[in-house]
KOLGU-4560 file (N, C-alpha, C; in nm, 3 decimals, padded with zeros to 5 digits):
<recs>
<n_xx: 20.885 n_yy: 06.632 n_zz: -11.867 ca_xx: 20.769 ca_yy: 06.581 ca_zz: -11.939 c_xx: 20.729 c_yy: 06.443 c_zz: -11.886 mol: A seq: 1 type: MET>
<n_xx: 20.828 n_yy: 06.361 n_zz: -11.859 ca_xx: 20.801 ca_yy: 06.226 ca_zz: -11.807 c_xx: 20.729 c_yy: 06.232 c_zz: -11.673 mol: A seq: 2 type: GLN>
<n_xx: 20.768 n_yy: 06.328 n_zz: -11.588 ca_xx: 20.702 ca_yy: 06.343 ca_zz: -11.457 c_xx: 20.554 c_yy: 06.377 c_zz: -11.474 mol: A seq: 3 type: LYS>
<n_xx: 20.522 n_yy: 06.463 n_zz: -11.569 ca_xx: 20.384 ca_yy: 06.501 ca_zz: -11.592 c_xx: 20.302 c_yy: 06.380 c_zz: -11.637 mol: A seq: 4 type: ILE>
<n_xx: 20.358 n_yy: 06.301 n_zz: -11.726 ca_xx: 20.291 ca_yy: 06.181 ca_zz: -11.774 c_xx: 20.268 c_yy: 06.084 c_zz: -11.659 mol: A seq: 5 type: ILE>
<n_xx: 20.367 n_yy: 06.067 n_zz: -11.573 ca_xx: 20.354 ca_yy: 05.978 ca_zz: -11.458 c_xx: 20.244 c_yy: 06.028 c_zz: -11.364 mol: A seq: 6 type: GLU>
<n_xx: 20.239 n_yy: 06.159 n_zz: -11.339 ca_xx: 20.136 ca_yy: 06.215 ca_zz: -11.252 c_xx: 19.997 c_yy: 06.197 c_zz: -11.311 mol: A seq: 7 type: LEU>
<n_xx: 19.984 n_yy: 06.216 n_zz: -11.441 ca_xx: 19.854 ca_yy: 06.196 ca_zz: -11.507 c_xx: 19.810 c_yy: 06.051 c_zz: -11.499 mol: A seq: 8 type: LEU>
<n_xx: 19.904 n_yy: 05.960 n_zz: -11.516 ca_xx: 19.872 ca_yy: 05.818 ca_zz: -11.505 c_xx: 19.832 c_yy: 05.782 c_zz: -11.363 mol: A seq: 9 type: ASN>
<n_xx: 19.899 n_yy: 05.839 n_zz: -11.263 ca_xx: 19.863 ca_yy: 05.813 ca_zz: -11.124 c_xx: 19.724 c_yy: 05.865 c_zz: -11.095 mol: A seq: 10 type: LEU>
<n_xx: 19.693 n_yy: 05.983 n_zz: -11.146 ca_xx: 19.560 ca_yy: 06.040 ca_zz: -11.122 c_xx: 19.453 c_yy: 05.954 c_zz: -11.188 mol: A seq: 11 type: ARG>
<n_xx: 19.480 n_yy: 05.905 n_zz: -11.309 ca_xx: 19.384 ca_yy: 05.820 ca_zz: -11.378 c_xx: 19.364 c_yy: 05.690 c_zz: -11.301 mol: A seq: 12 type: ARG>
<n_xx: 19.474 n_yy: 05.632 n_zz: -11.253 ca_xx: 19.465 ca_yy: 05.509 ca_zz: -11.174 c_xx: 19.387 c_yy: 05.535 c_zz: -11.045 mol: A seq: 13 type: ASP>
<n_xx: 19.411 n_yy: 05.650 n_zz: -10.984 ca_xx: 19.342 ca_yy: 05.686 ca_zz: -10.860 c_xx: 19.191 c_yy: 05.700 c_zz: -10.885 mol: A seq: 14 type: ASP>
<n_xx: 19.154 n_yy: 05.764 n_zz: -10.996 ca_xx: 19.012 ca_yy: 05.779 ca_zz: -11.030 c_xx: 18.948 c_yy: 05.643 c_zz: -11.054 mol: A seq: 15 type: ASP>
<n_xx: 19.020 n_yy: 05.554 n_zz: -11.122 ca_xx: 18.970 ca_yy: 05.419 ca_zz: -11.147 c_xx: 18.952 c_yy: 05.345 c_zz: -11.015 mol: A seq: 16 type: THR>
<n_xx: 19.050 n_yy: 05.356 n_zz: -10.927 ca_xx: 19.041 ca_yy: 05.292 ca_zz: -10.796 c_xx: 18.923 c_yy: 05.346 c_zz: -10.716 mol: A seq: 17 type: ASP>
<n_xx: 18.901 n_yy: 05.475 n_zz: -10.722 ca_xx: 18.792 ca_yy: 05.537 ca_zz: -10.648 c_xx: 18.656 c_yy: 05.489 c_zz: -10.701 mol: A seq: 18 type: ARG>
<n_xx: 18.644 n_yy: 05.479 n_zz: -10.832 ca_xx: 18.518 ca_yy: 05.430 ca_zz: -10.890 c_xx: 18.496 c_yy: 05.283 c_zz: -10.854 mol: A seq: 19 type: GLU>
<n_xx: 18.604 n_yy: 05.204 n_zz: -10.853 ca_xx: 18.593 ca_yy: 05.064 ca_zz: -10.813 c_xx: 18.552 c_yy: 05.052 c_zz: -10.667 mol: A seq: 20 type: GLY>
<n_xx: 18.609 n_yy: 05.137 n_zz: -10.585 ca_xx: 18.576 ca_yy: 05.138 ca_zz: -10.442 c_xx: 18.429 c_yy: 05.175 c_zz: -10.423 mol: A seq: 21 type: LEU>
<n_xx: 18.385 n_yy: 05.276 n_zz: -10.493 ca_xx: 18.245 ca_yy: 05.320 ca_zz: -10.483 c_xx: 18.151 c_yy: 05.208 c_zz: -10.529 mol: A seq: 22 type: LYS>
<n_xx: 18.187 n_yy: 05.145 n_zz: -10.638 ca_xx: 18.105 ca_yy: 05.034 ca_zz: -10.690 c_xx: 18.097 c_yy: 04.920 c_zz: -10.590 mol: A seq: 23 type: SER>
<n_xx: 18.210 n_yy: 04.885 n_zz: -10.530 ca_xx: 18.211 ca_yy: 04.775 ca_zz: -10.433 c_xx: 18.128 c_yy: 04.810 c_zz: -10.309 mol: A seq: 24 type: GLU>
<n_xx: 18.131 n_yy: 04.935 n_zz: -10.268 ca_xx: 18.051 ca_yy: 04.977 ca_zz: -10.153 c_xx: 17.902 c_yy: 04.962 c_zz: -10.184 mol: A seq: 25 type: ILE>
<n_xx: 17.861 n_yy: 05.003 n_zz: -10.303 ca_xx: 17.720 ca_yy: 04.989 ca_zz: -10.341 c_xx: 17.679 c_yy: 04.842 c_zz: -10.351 mol: A seq: 26 type: PHE>
<n_xx: 17.766 n_yy: 04.759 n_zz: -10.405 ca_xx: 17.736 ca_yy: 04.615 ca_zz: -10.416 c_xx: 17.721 c_yy: 04.554 c_zz: -10.276 mol: A seq: 27 type: ILE>
<n_xx: 17.813 n_yy: 04.589 n_zz: -10.187 ca_xx: 17.805 ca_yy: 04.537 ca_zz: -10.050 c_xx: 17.679 c_yy: 04.586 c_zz: -09.980 mol: A seq: 28 type: LEU>
<n_xx: 17.642 n_yy: 04.709 n_zz: -10.003 ca_xx: 17.520 ca_yy: 04.762 ca_zz: -09.943 c_xx: 17.398 c_yy: 04.680 c_zz: -09.989 mol: A seq: 29 type: ASN>
<n_xx: 17.395 n_yy: 04.648 n_zz: -10.117 ca_xx: 17.285 ca_yy: 04.565 ca_zz: -10.170 c_xx: 17.287 c_yy: 04.425 c_zz: -10.109 mol: A seq: 30 type: ASP>
<n_xx: 17.405 n_yy: 04.368 n_zz: -10.094 ca_xx: 17.415 ca_yy: 04.234 ca_zz: -10.033 c_xx: 17.369 c_yy: 04.236 c_zz: -09.887 mol: A seq: 31 type: LYS>
<n_xx: 17.404 n_yy: 04.341 n_zz: -09.815 ca_xx: 17.360 ca_yy: 04.353 ca_zz: -09.675 c_xx: 17.208 c_yy: 04.359 c_zz: -09.666 mol: A seq: 32 type: LEU>
<n_xx: 17.146 n_yy: 04.435 n_zz: -09.755 ca_xx: 16.999 ca_yy: 04.444 ca_zz: -09.756 c_xx: 16.937 c_yy: 04.307 c_zz: -09.787 mol: A seq: 33 type: LYS>
<n_xx: 16.997 n_yy: 04.236 n_zz: -09.883 ca_xx: 16.944 ca_yy: 04.105 ca_zz: -09.921 c_xx: 16.956 c_yy: 04.006 c_zz: -09.805 mol: A seq: 34 type: LYS>
<n_xx: 17.071 n_yy: 04.006 n_zz: -09.736 ca_xx: 17.088 ca_yy: 03.916 ca_zz: -09.622 c_xx: 16.987 c_yy: 03.946 c_zz: -09.512 mol: A seq: 35 type: ARG>
<n_xx: 16.958 n_yy: 04.073 n_zz: -09.491 ca_xx: 16.860 ca_yy: 04.110 ca_zz: -09.389 c_xx: 16.721 c_yy: 04.058 c_zz: -09.427 mol: A seq: 36 type: GLU>
<n_xx: 16.686 n_yy: 04.068 n_zz: -09.555 ca_xx: 16.558 ca_yy: 04.015 ca_zz: -09.601 c_xx: 16.552 c_yy: 03.863 c_zz: -09.582 mol: A seq: 37 type: GLN>
<n_xx: 16.661 n_yy: 03.795 n_zz: -09.618 ca_xx: 16.665 ca_yy: 03.650 ca_zz: -09.602 c_xx: 16.651 c_yy: 03.612 c_zz: -09.454 mol: A seq: 38 type: GLU>
<n_xx: 16.720 n_yy: 03.688 n_zz: -09.370 ca_xx: 16.715 ca_yy: 03.662 ca_zz: -09.225 c_xx: 16.571 c_yy: 03.675 c_zz: -09.173 mol: A seq: 39 type: PHE>
<n_xx: 16.502 n_yy: 03.777 n_zz: -09.221 ca_xx: 16.365 ca_yy: 03.801 ca_zz: -09.175 c_xx: 16.265 c_yy: 03.698 c_zz: -09.228 mol: A seq: 40 type: ASN>
<n_xx: 16.303 n_yy: 03.626 n_zz: -09.333 ca_xx: 16.211 ca_yy: 03.532 ca_zz: -09.396 c_xx: 16.234 c_yy: 03.386 c_zz: -09.357 mol: A seq: 41 type: MET>
<n_xx: 16.340 n_yy: 03.357 n_zz: -09.284 ca_xx: 16.369 ca_yy: 03.218 ca_zz: -09.251 c_xx: 16.337 c_yy: 03.187 c_zz: -09.106 mol: A seq: 42 type: THR>
<n_xx: 16.310 n_yy: 03.059 n_zz: -09.083 ca_xx: 16.287 ca_yy: 03.016 ca_zz: -08.945 c_xx: 16.375 c_yy: 02.896 c_zz: -08.909 mol: A seq: 43 type: ASP>
<n_xx: 16.464 n_yy: 02.859 n_zz: -09.000 ca_xx: 16.556 ca_yy: 02.748 ca_zz: -08.976 c_xx: 16.675 c_yy: 02.798 c_zz: -08.893 mol: A seq: 44 type: ASP>
<n_xx: 16.700 n_yy: 02.733 n_zz: -08.780 ca_xx: 16.806 ca_yy: 02.778 ca_zz: -08.688 c_xx: 16.944 c_yy: 02.778 c_zz: -08.753 mol: A seq: 45 type: ASP>
<n_xx: 16.975 n_yy: 02.675 n_zz: -08.830 ca_xx: 17.106 ca_yy: 02.668 ca_zz: -08.896 c_xx: 17.122 c_yy: 02.779 c_zz: -08.999 mol: A seq: 46 type: ASP>
<n_xx: 17.016 n_yy: 02.807 n_zz: -09.074 ca_xx: 17.021 ca_yy: 02.913 ca_zz: -09.174 c_xx: 17.035 c_yy: 03.049 c_zz: -09.108 mol: A seq: 47 type: MET>
<n_xx: 16.964 n_yy: 03.068 n_zz: -08.997 ca_xx: 16.974 ca_yy: 03.195 ca_zz: -08.923 c_xx: 17.119 c_yy: 03.216 c_zz: -08.877 mol: A seq: 48 type: ILE>
<n_xx: 17.179 n_yy: 03.113 n_zz: -08.823 ca_xx: 17.318 ca_yy: 03.124 ca_zz: -08.777 c_xx: 17.412 c_yy: 03.157 c_zz: -08.892 mol: A seq: 49 type: GLU>
<n_xx: 17.393 n_yy: 03.089 n_zz: -09.005 ca_xx: 17.478 ca_yy: 03.115 ca_zz: -09.121 c_xx: 17.461 c_yy: 03.258 c_zz: -09.171 mol: A seq: 50 type: ALA>
<n_xx: 17.339 n_yy: 03.306 n_zz: -09.174 ca_xx: 17.313 ca_yy: 03.442 ca_zz: -09.219 c_xx: 17.372 c_yy: 03.546 c_zz: -09.124 mol: A seq: 51 type: LEU>
<n_xx: 17.370 n_yy: 03.517 n_zz: -08.995 ca_xx: 17.431 ca_yy: 03.609 ca_zz: -08.898 c_xx: 17.581 c_yy: 03.621 c_zz: -08.923 mol: A seq: 52 type: ILE>
<n_xx: 17.650 n_yy: 03.509 n_zz: -08.944 ca_xx: 17.794 ca_yy: 03.513 ca_zz: -08.971 c_xx: 17.824 c_yy: 03.585 c_zz: -09.102 mol: A seq: 53 type: TYR>
<n_xx: 17.743 n_yy: 03.557 n_zz: -09.203 ca_xx: 17.764 ca_yy: 03.622 ca_zz: -09.332 c_xx: 17.740 c_yy: 03.773 c_zz: -09.320 mol: A seq: 54 type: GLU>
<n_xx: 17.636 n_yy: 03.810 n_zz: -09.247 ca_xx: 17.605 ca_yy: 03.952 ca_zz: -09.226 c_xx: 17.721 c_yy: 04.022 c_zz: -09.155 mol: A seq: 55 type: GLN>
<n_xx: 17.775 n_yy: 03.959 n_zz: -09.053 ca_xx: 17.887 ca_yy: 04.020 ca_zz: -08.980 c_xx: 18.010 c_yy: 04.037 c_zz: -09.069 mol: A seq: 56 type: LYS>
<n_xx: 18.037 n_yy: 03.938 n_zz: -09.153 ca_xx: 18.150 ca_yy: 03.948 ca_zz: -09.246 c_xx: 18.128 c_yy: 04.061 c_zz: -09.346 mol: A seq: 57 type: ALA>
<n_xx: 18.008 n_yy: 04.071 n_zz: -09.399 ca_xx: 17.977 ca_yy: 04.178 ca_zz: -09.494 c_xx: 17.986 c_yy: 04.315 c_zz: -09.427 mol: A seq: 58 type: LEU>
<n_xx: 17.940 n_yy: 04.326 n_zz: -09.303 ca_xx: 17.947 ca_yy: 04.453 ca_zz: -09.231 c_xx: 18.092 c_yy: 04.494 c_zz: -09.205 mol: A seq: 59 type: GLN>
<n_xx: 18.177 n_yy: 04.397 n_zz: -09.172 ca_xx: 18.318 ca_yy: 04.427 ca_zz: -09.148 c_xx: 18.383 c_yy: 04.479 c_zz: -09.276 mol: A seq: 60 type: ALA>
<n_xx: 18.355 n_yy: 04.415 n_zz: -09.388 ca_xx: 18.411 ca_yy: 04.459 ca_zz: -09.517 c_xx: 18.355 c_yy: 04.597 c_zz: -09.553 mol: A seq: 61 type: ARG>
<n_xx: 18.227 n_yy: 04.618 n_zz: -09.531 ca_xx: 18.162 ca_yy: 04.745 ca_zz: -09.559 c_xx: 18.226 c_yy: 04.858 c_zz: -09.478 mol: A seq: 62 type: PHE>
<n_xx: 18.248 n_yy: 04.834 n_zz: -09.351 ca_xx: 18.312 ca_yy: 04.933 ca_zz: -09.264 c_xx: 18.453 c_yy: 04.966 c_zz: -09.312 mol: A seq: 63 type: THR>
<n_xx: 18.529 n_yy: 04.863 n_zz: -09.349 ca_xx: 18.664 ca_yy: 04.883 ca_zz: -09.401 c_xx: 18.662 c_yy: 04.970 c_zz: -09.527 mol: A seq: 64 type: PHE>
<n_xx: 18.571 n_yy: 04.941 n_zz: -09.619 ca_xx: 18.563 ca_yy: 05.017 ca_zz: -09.744 c_xx: 18.520 c_yy: 05.161 c_zz: -09.720 mol: A seq: 65 type: LEU>
<n_xx: 18.429 n_yy: 05.182 n_zz: -09.626 ca_xx: 18.387 ca_yy: 05.319 ca_zz: -09.594 c_xx: 18.503 c_yy: 05.400 c_zz: -09.536 mol: A seq: 66 type: LEU>
<n_xx: 18.584 n_yy: 05.337 n_zz: -09.451 ca_xx: 18.701 ca_yy: 05.405 ca_zz: -09.396 c_xx: 18.798 c_yy: 05.441 c_zz: -09.507 mol: A seq: 67 type: LYS>
<n_xx: 18.817 n_yy: 05.347 n_zz: -09.599 ca_xx: 18.907 ca_yy: 05.372 ca_zz: -09.711 c_xx: 18.854 c_yy: 05.485 c_zz: -09.800 mol: A seq: 68 type: ARG>
<n_xx: 18.725 n_yy: 05.487 n_zz: -09.822 ca_xx: 18.663 ca_yy: 05.593 ca_zz: -09.901 c_xx: 18.684 c_yy: 05.729 c_zz: -09.834 mol: A seq: 69 type: ALA>
<n_xx: 18.666 n_yy: 05.732 n_zz: -09.704 ca_xx: 18.685 ca_yy: 05.855 ca_zz: -09.628 c_xx: 18.830 c_yy: 05.903 c_zz: -09.640 mol: A seq: 70 type: ARG>
<n_xx: 18.925 n_yy: 05.810 n_zz: -09.633 ca_xx: 19.067 ca_yy: 05.845 ca_zz: -09.643 c_xx: 19.101 c_yy: 05.904 c_zz: -09.779 mol: A seq: 71 type: GLU>
<n_xx: 19.035 n_yy: 05.857 n_zz: -09.883 ca_xx: 19.064 ca_yy: 05.906 ca_zz: -10.018 c_xx: 18.981 c_yy: 06.028 c_zz: -10.056 mol: A seq: 72 type: THR>
<n_xx: 18.891 n_yy: 06.068 n_zz: -09.965 ca_xx: 18.809 ca_yy: 06.185 ca_zz: -09.992 c_xx: 18.689 c_yy: 06.155 c_zz: -10.080 mol: A seq: 73 type: GLY>
<n_xx: 18.658 n_yy: 06.028 n_zz: -10.097 ca_xx: 18.545 ca_yy: 05.989 ca_zz: -10.180 c_xx: 18.415 c_yy: 06.011 c_zz: -10.104 mol: A seq: 74 type: LEU>
<n_xx: 18.324 n_yy: 06.083 n_zz: -10.166 ca_xx: 18.194 ca_yy: 06.107 ca_zz: -10.106 c_xx: 18.093 c_yy: 06.009 c_zz: -10.163 mol: A seq: 75 type: GLU>
<n_xx: 18.016 n_yy: 05.947 n_zz: -10.075 ca_xx: 17.920 ca_yy: 05.847 ca_zz: -10.118 c_xx: 17.783 c_yy: 05.885 c_zz: -10.062 mol: A seq: 76 type: ILE>
<n_xx: 17.685 n_yy: 05.887 n_zz: -10.150 ca_xx: 17.548 ca_yy: 05.913 ca_zz: -10.109 c_xx: 17.462 c_yy: 05.798 c_zz: -10.156 mol: A seq: 77 type: SER>
<n_xx: 17.396 n_yy: 05.734 n_zz: -10.063 ca_xx: 17.310 ca_yy: 05.621 ca_zz: -10.097 c_xx: 17.173 c_yy: 05.670 c_zz: -10.144 mol: A seq: 78 type: PHE>
<n_xx: 17.147 n_yy: 05.798 n_zz: -10.131 ca_xx: 17.018 ca_yy: 05.855 ca_zz: -10.172 c_xx: 17.016 c_yy: 05.886 c_zz: -10.322 mol: A seq: 79 type: PHE>
<n_xx: 17.133 n_yy: 05.897 n_zz: -10.384 ca_xx: 17.141 ca_yy: 05.931 ca_zz: -10.525 c_xx: 17.120 c_yy: 05.810 c_zz: -10.616 mol: A seq: 80 type: ASP>
<n_xx: 17.115 n_yy: 05.694 n_zz: -10.560 ca_xx: 17.105 ca_yy: 05.572 ca_zz: -10.642 c_xx: 16.967 c_yy: 05.549 c_zz: -10.691 mol: A seq: 81 type: ARG>
</recs>
């Protein structure tokens, strides 16, 4: 009986982790879009450089999360939002 309870708790934790992962991916996607808009609207060289570094950092995190989602079998569709 204890094993069943442990497995159910693991599955619940896994579902929570998957939803958190999905949420973070959507948030990062929104941040990437916002940075691109900011980049297109500025003409200050220092700001452009800062936005490029921030964009690269966000893209690296986004790629990492997508790989993790793929490993867990999480399907993500940006068209359903």
